[in-house]
N, C-alpha and C positions, 0 to 999 in steps of 0.2 A: 563108107556110109556110117553115120552116127545117129543114134536115136536121141534127138534133142528135145528136152522138156520145153514146152511152150511157157507154161507158168513155172518159173524157176523153182527148183527143189527147195530152196531156203524159204520161199514164200508159200509153198503148197502144204496142205495137210496130208495125212497118210493116204487118204482115199485118192486125192488128186495126184499124188506122186506115182501111184500105181495105175492110174486111169490111162488106158491106151489112147484115148482121144487127146490127152495132154502130151502129145509127142509128134515130132515130124522127123522123117528120115532125111538128113542133110549131109552133104559132103563136109569134110572137116573144116574147110575154110568158111563155108556158109554157116556152119554150126558156131564157129568162133565169133563171127560177125553178129549172128542172131543173139547169142548169149550176151554180147557186149552192147546190145541195143542199137547196133548200127544198121541193121536191116530188120524188117518185119514183113507181115503179109496182111493184105486186105482180106475181107471175108470171101472175096471172089477167088483168092489164091494168088493174086498179083503181088509181086514183091514191091515193097517200098524201101527207099534208102534214106538214111539220115543225111541232113544237110551238112553235117560235119565231115562227110566223105567228099573228097575232091573228085572232079571229073576223071582225073588220071587214076585215082584209086579205084573208082568204079570200073574204069576200063581194065585195070590190072586184074580185078576179080571177076570181070565179065558180068557186071550187075545191070545190064540194060534189058528191059522188057522180059524179065523172068517171071514165070508162074510155077506154082506147085503142079506136079504132074496130074493130080486129081483134084476135083472140087472138094474143098474141106467139108467134112461132116458137120452137121448142126452143133454137135457138142464141141468139136474142135474150134468152131467159129467163136464160141464164147471164150475159150482160152486165148485165141488170137487177139480178141478185143482186149483182154487183160494185158497181154504182151504189149500191144500198141499204146495202151494207156499208162502202163507202169514201168515198162522196161525200155521201150523204143525211145531213142533220143532224136526227136524231130530236128 
């Protein structure tokens, strides 16, 4: 499990970098996809995938109907919105 920054380190200020709400515990493969903008999460915690991923790639990574294990906190939701708008590659 990796602690993945939602708002990337390079885009975040010092306060955001240390904010525990600017993080998600993800396995290494999901962390890499998240950092690359190939997956993101809705405010509900539902995973969304980039259209640049083929169906076979989604299958390989098991990216069908995945959700975060807990409903995101209100503060986390704002970071997720940033990720969807600035990092995620629809």
